[in-house]
C-alpha positions in Angstrom: 95.5 121.4 99.9 98.3 119.4 98.7 98.9 116.0 96.8 99.0 112.8 98.7 102.2 110.7 99.0 100.8 108.2 96.6 99.9 110.7 93.8 103.5 112.3 94.4 105.1 108.9 94.0 102.9 108.0 90.9 103.9 111.2 89.4 107.7 110.8 90.3 107.7 107.3 88.7 105.8 108.7 85.7 108.4 111.4 85.2 111.4 109.0 85.5 109.9 106.5 83.2 109.3 109.4 80.7 112.8 110.4 81.1 114.1 107.0 80.5 111.9 106.7 77.4 113.2 109.9 76.2 116.9 108.7 76.6 116.2 105.4 74.8 114.1 107.3 72.1 117.0 109.8 71.5 119.8 106.9 71.5 117.6 105.0 69.0 117.1 108.0 66.6 120.6 109.2 66.9 121.9 106.0 65.9 119.4 106.1 63.1 120.5 109.5 61.9 124.1 108.3 62.2 123.5 105.2 60.0 121.6 107.1 57.5 124.6 109.7 57.3 127.6 107.6 57.4 126.6 103.9 56.7 123.9 104.5 54.1 124.8 107.9 52.6 122.2 107.4 49.8 119.2 107.8 52.4 116.6 110.3 51.5 116.8 113.7 53.1 113.2 113.3 54.3 114.3 110.3 56.3 117.4 111.9 57.8 115.2 115.0 58.7 112.5 112.6 60.4 115.4 111.1 62.4 116.7 114.6 63.6 113.1 115.6 64.4 112.9 112.4 66.6 116.2 113.1 68.4 114.8 116.6 69.2 111.6 115.1 70.6 113.6 112.7 72.7 115.7 115.6 74.1 112.6 117.5 75.0 111.3 114.5 76.8 114.3 114.2 78.8 114.3 117.9 79.6 110.6 117.9 80.7 111.4 114.8 82.9 114.2 116.5 84.6 112.3 119.9 85.2 109.1 118.2 86.5 111.1 115.8 88.8 112.7 118.8 90.3 109.5 120.6 90.8 108.2 117.6 92.5 111.2 117.4 94.8 110.8 121.1 95.6 107.2 120.7 96.2 107.9 118.1 98.9 110.3 120.6 100.6 107.7 123.5 100.2 105.0 121.5 101.9 107.3 120.6 104.8 108.0 124.1 105.5 104.3 125.4 104.9 102.9 122.9 107.3 105.0 124.4 110.1 104.2 128.0 109.0 100.7 128.9 110.0 100.7 132.0 107.8 101.9 130.2 104.7 104.3 132.9 104.0 106.6 133.1 100.9 109.3 134.7 103.1 109.3 131.6 105.4 110.0 129.4 102.4 112.8 132.0 101.3 114.4 131.9 104.8 114.2 128.2 105.1 115.4 127.3 101.6 117.8 130.0 101.2 116.8 130.8 97.6 115.7 134.2 96.2 112.0 135.2 96.6 111.4 135.4 92.8 112.4 131.8 92.4 110.0 130.6 95.2 107.1 132.6 93.6 108.0 131.3 90.3 108.0 127.6 91.7 104.7 128.2 93.7 103.1 129.6 90.5 104.2 126.4 88.7 102.9 124.2 91.5 99.5 125.8 91.5 99.3 125.7 87.6 100.3 122.0 87.5 97.7 121.3 90.5 100.3 120.3 93.1 98.8 122.9 95.1 95.0 122.8 94.7 92.5 125.3 95.8 95.1 128.2 96.6 96.5 131.1 94.8 99.6 133.2 95.5 98.9 136.7 96.9 101.8 138.7 95.2 101.1 141.7 97.4 101.1 140.0 100.9 103.5 137.4 99.8 101.3 134.5 101.1 99.6 131.6 99.8 95.8 131.9 100.4 92.9 129.6 99.7 90.3 130.2 97.2 86.8 129.2 97.1 85.0 128.2 93.8 84.6 131.7 92.6 88.2 132.5 93.0 87.8 134.7 96.0 90.1 134.3 99.0 88.8 132.4 102.1 89.9 132.0 105.8 90.1 128.2 105.6 93.6 126.7 106.2 95.6 125.9 103.2 97.7 123.2 104.4 96.0 120.8 107.0 97.6 118.3 109.1 95.9 115.2 109.5 92.9 115.4 111.7 93.3 114.7 115.4 90.7 112.4 116.8 89.7 113.0 120.3 87.4 111.4 122.9 84.5 113.3 124.1 81.7 112.5 126.5 78.2 113.0 125.5 76.7 115.6 127.9 73.1 114.2 127.4 73.6 110.4 127.9 77.4 110.3 129.1 78.6 107.9 126.4 82.1 108.1 125.1 82.6 109.1 121.3 85.4 109.7 119.1 85.2 112.9 117.0 87.7 115.2 115.1 89.1 118.0 117.1 87.4 121.2 116.4 84.3 119.8 114.9 80.9 119.1 116.2 79.3 115.7 115.9 76.4 113.7 116.9 76.5 111.1 119.7 76.5 107.6 118.4 74.1 106.4 121.1 71.6 109.3 121.5 72.0 111.5 118.5 72.4 114.7 120.4 75.1 117.3 119.5 78.4 116.6 121.3 79.9 119.7 123.1 83.5 118.7 122.8 84.5 118.0 126.6 87.5 115.9 126.8 87.4 112.7 128.7 
């Protein structure tokens, strides 16, 4: 499973705002430290130390913002490739992106940990992304699902047309019998 475009956009905006706040925070407290050191040299060491710690916090915010925004951009690329690859192979990502396998596996691990990829785990041995059930065991269900394709089918019992999701059984809207999936 993967994140929706809306949640990706919200996360991207959050990290951009977080980075901007880090820059503003760092600039403000850098000026504060500069002022305490050069304009008001009688300032208490505690106040100067507080300012330095705040500058460091701002720099950390900027770095986190950059790293997370890069991970989100990588996630979009990974998702595009994995949607085309039915086996969900790490090697297909390596070939398509042209980056080392270790880097791809590290990014996939981060994406799983940060819940960009949900309900999956990285199989290090087979070099695949596999879905997991609630107990952590691998399953055979698809990891990256494309949008469901709706098809028109005719009820074998009453002949009424119905629209159902491809590959699924449904009940006829008119006579409530199970629809076999014969195309119109």
